[in-house]
N, C-alpha and C positions, 0 to 999 in steps of 0.2 A: 809174404807167404808164413813166413816165420812169426810175426805178430799176429795171424790167423791160427795158425798152431796152436800157440800160448794162450789165445783168448779162449779157443775151445776148449783146451785142457783146463784152464782156471774156471770155466763155466760148469763143466761136467764135474769138477771136485765139489764145487759150492752148492750143487743143487742135486746130484746124483749121491751124496754121502751125508747128509743132514742128521744130526740126531742130538739128543738131549741128555744133560747131565743135572743130578740133582745134588748139589754140594752145601751142606749146612743151610738147608731149607731153601736155595736159591737155585733158580733153573737156569742152566745156561746151554745155550742152543748155539752149535758151530758144526761145521761140516769139514772134513779130511777123509782121505781113503783110510780104511781099516779093514783088518781081518778079522774074522770072528762075529759074534752075535754083539747086539748093542749093549746086553746085560753084563757080559763080561769085559767090555772095554770101558776102561776108567782113566781118569787124569789127577795128577797131584794137583795142588794149588799153584805151583811155581810152573807147571805145564799148561795150564790154563792160562795163566798170565801172559806167559811168553805168547802163546797162541792169539792172546788179545793184542799184544804189541806187534806181532807179526802183520795182523789184519790190519791194524792203524797204519804201520809202514807201507803194507800193499797200497791202501788206499790213497796216501800222499805221494806216494811213487807213481801211481797211476794218473793223478792230477796233474802232477809237474810234467810227466812224460807226454801227457796230453796238451798240455801249453804249450811245452815246447815245440812240438810237432806242429801244432796249429800257428805257433809265431814265426817259425823257420819257413812255413808255406807263405803265410801272409807276406814275410819280407822278400821271398823269392818272386813272387807276383807283385811288388813294389817295384823291385829293380827290374823285372820283365816290363811291366808298363813304362817305366821310366826311361827305358832304352828304347822302347818303342817311340815313346813320344819324342825323343830326341833324335832318332832317324828318320821321323815325319817332319819335324822341325827344319830339320837341315836341307830335306828335298823343296820345301816350299817357301823358304826365306832366303833371299838372293843376300850375298855378303856386301853390296854396295848400294848404296840409294837410288832413287829413281832419277833422271836427268832433270834439272830445273829448267822450266819453261821461261 
């Protein structure tokens, strides 16, 4: 539930608050919640660099977190299947050899 709420909050911040800055003739597009109008909203060069670093960090953490969750689910499934196979094997394999005729 918490992950769903975080995802919805992130999605809203990245889609609802998108705006453009022109700094030294370079167009920089990003999004974050802000108050006021877009014309009165500015960033310094260091703030834009921090936003860029945080965006890259968020992408890496999102990828690593997804990979970790998928890997743990896969390991859990493999352990469950291994346990199930071991219990089926113990039911169908007797512990002694068949009699010799």
